[in-house]
MIKE-705758 format. One record per atom (N, C-alpha, C): atom name; x negated, y negated, z negated; residue number from 1. Coordinates in steps of 0.001 Angstrom, whole numbers. Layout:
BEGIN
CA  X  Y  Z  NUM
...
This chain:
BEGIN
N  -3215  1190  -14973  1
CA  -3665  57  -14200  1
C  -4040  -1108  -15120  1
N  -3237  -1363  -16133  2
CA  -3525  -2398  -17121  2
C  -3812  -1684  -18436  2
N  -4985  -1863  -18996  3
CA  -5332  -1178  -20242  3
C  -4406  -1611  -21360  3
N  -3942  -622  -22110  4
CA  -3025  -894  -23204  4
C  -1577  -1048  -22762  4
N  -1341  -1020  -21488  5
CA  12  -1153  -20924  5
C  214  -56  -19889  5
N  360  1158  -20358  6
CA  390  2320  -19459  6
C  1533  2266  -18442  6
N  2639  1610  -18783  7
CA  3762  1531  -17850  7
C  3579  516  -16746  7
N  2544  -318  -16822  8
CA  2323  -1349  -15804  8
C  1399  -786  -14722  8
N  1985  -7  -13829  9
CA  1232  648  -12774  9
C  1771  224  -11407  9
N  1313  886  -10347  10
CA  1754  525  -8999  10
C  3272  587  -8870  10
N  3875  1608  -9453  11
CA  5331  1745  -9350  11
C  6030  556  -10005  11
N  5516  96  -11136  12
CA  6098  -1056  -11831  12
C  5973  -2322  -10987  12
N  4761  -2631  -10520  13
CA  4538  -3876  -9782  13
C  5166  -3851  -8391  13
N  5278  -2678  -7805  14
CA  5826  -2608  -6453  14
C  7306  -2969  -6405  14
N  8005  -2902  -7523  15
CA  9434  -3248  -7489  15
C  9664  -4756  -7340  15
N  8620  -5560  -7439  16
CA  8749  -7015  -7285  16
C  8500  -7495  -5854  16
N  8225  -6556  -4939  17
CA  7965  -6940  -3549  17
C  9239  -7394  -2855  17
N  9058  -8272  -1872  18
CA  10156  -8726  -1033  18
C  10702  -7539  -234  18
N  12000  -7362  -202  19
CA  12601  -6221  491  19
C  12471  -6314  2013  19
N  12223  -7487  2555  20
CA  12098  -7665  4001  20
C  10680  -7418  4504  20
N  9805  -6993  3659  21
CA  8398  -6809  3956  21
C  8196  -5556  4809  21
N  7580  -5719  5983  22
CA  7300  -4595  6867  22
C  5849  -4638  7303  22
N  5295  -3468  7574  23
CA  3921  -3378  8061  23
C  3891  -3602  9565  23
N  2819  -4227  10023  24
CA  2611  -4337  11462  24
C  2101  -2987  11977  24
N  2123  -2808  13265  25
CA  1603  -1560  13847  25
C  125  -1383  13520  25
N  -629  -2463  13558  26
CA  -2056  -2395  13229  26
C  -2253  -1944  11784  26
N  -1466  -2491  10860  27
CA  -1571  -2106  9450  27
C  -1204  -637  9256  27
N  -203  -170  9983  28
CA  166  1247  9896  28
C  -978  2135  10358  28
N  -1648  1740  11425  29
CA  -2789  2529  11913  29
C  -3920  2554  10897  29
N  -4183  1418  10250  30
CA  -5242  1345  9232  30
C  -4894  2230  8044  30
N  -3660  2149  7571  31
CA  -3230  2982  6443  31
C  -3313  4457  6820  31
N  -2834  4786  8000  32
CA  -2884  6170  8485  32
C  -4326  6672  8536  32
N  -5202  5879  9104  33
CA  -6608  6270  9211  33
C  -7232  6463  7830  33
N  -6936  5565  6905  34
CA  -7485  5672  5550  34
C  -7012  6955  4871  34
N  -5706  7211  4914  35
CA  -5184  8394  4245  35
C  -5669  9683  4897  35
N  -5794  9690  6218  36
CA  -6250  10909  6912  36
C  -7759  11126  6730  36
N  -8550  10080  6915  37
CA  -10008  10234  6898  37
C  -10625  10177  5510  37
N  -10167  9261  4678  38
CA  -10790  9080  3364  38
C  -10155  9954  2281  38
N  -8853  10130  2345  39
CA  -8172  10915  1319  39
C  -7858  12338  1777  39
N  -8137  12597  3052  40
CA  -7996  13945  3626  40
C  -6605  14552  3464  40
N  -5569  13748  3719  41
CA  -4241  14354  3684  41
C  -4080  15210  4934  41
N  -3236  16197  4851  42
CA  -3052  17142  5939  42
C  -2275  16523  7092  42
N  -2525  17025  8285  43
CA  -1866  16476  9481  43
C  -354  16662  9427  43
N  125  17698  8744  44
CA  1576  17906  8671  44
C  2234  17027  7598  44
N  1439  16371  6784  45
CA  1999  15463  5789  45
C  2252  14104  6428  45
N  3403  13525  6115  46
CA  3755  12221  6675  46
C  3553  11123  5636  46
N  3184  9967  6120  47
CA  3033  8797  5258  47
C  4326  7994  5343  47
N  4876  7663  4198  48
CA  6098  6859  4152  48
C  5691  5386  4133  48
N  5725  4762  5294  49
CA  5302  3368  5419  49
C  6289  2393  4783  49
N  7419  2891  4330  50
CA  8383  2034  3643  50
C  8296  2171  2130  50
N  7416  3066  1643  51
CA  7307  3235  194  51
C  6748  1958  -430  51
N  7263  1651  -1596  52
CA  6854  417  -2275  52
C  5361  444  -2630  52
N  4810  1622  -2900  53
CA  3399  1707  -3262  53
C  2504  1365  -2070  53
N  2844  1872  -891  54
CA  2082  1544  330  54
C  2216  57  630  54
N  3432  -464  515  55
CA  3647  -1887  782  55
C  2853  -2760  -184  55
N  2768  -2351  -1440  56
CA  1993  -3115  -2413  56
C  513  -3127  -2045  56
N  -16  -1978  -1623  57
CA  -1422  -1925  -1198  57
C  -1685  -2888  -44  57
N  -830  -2857  953  58
CA  -1010  -3718  2123  58
C  -828  -5189  1741  58
N  124  -5468  865  59
CA  325  -6844  426  59
C  -915  -7363  -297  59
N  -1557  -6522  -1095  60
CA  -2787  -6916  -1782  60
C  -3910  -7188  -777  60
N  -3985  -6382  264  61
CA  -4997  -6595  1310  61
C  -4728  -7906  2040  61
N  -3461  -8167  2355  62
CA  -3107  -9436  3004  62
C  -3499  -10615  2127  62
N  -3212  -10525  829  63
CA  -3548  -11598  -98  63
C  -5065  -11815  -168  63
N  -5820  -10721  -201  64
CA  -7280  -10813  -217  64
C  -7781  -11506  1041  64
N  -7249  -11117  2190  65
CA  -7651  -11733  3454  65
C  -7295  -13218  3479  65
N  -6137  -13575  2919  66
CA  -5726  -14978  2858  66
C  -6718  -15775  2029  66
N  -7146  -15220  902  67
CA  -8087  -15931  44  67
C  -9478  -16041  659  67
N  -9784  -15147  1589  68
CA  -11106  -15129  2208  68
C  -11295  -16245  3218  68
N  -10211  -16859  3677  69
CA  -10325  -17910  4692  69
C  -10590  -19252  4080  69
């Protein structure tokens, strides 16, 4: 993720997220749709909406939307 710093990846940055952070139902539907339609995960595979990596992605989207206003 950061050139020259191979250990600075999603797993590294996701550990700094607030532990009380939860996705809204709308965000869960968007993540589900993205993983099913764009990444073609199988229907029997489940998405862990509490994983730090998913939460980091959504937090980045929230931040982008905040800056857009």
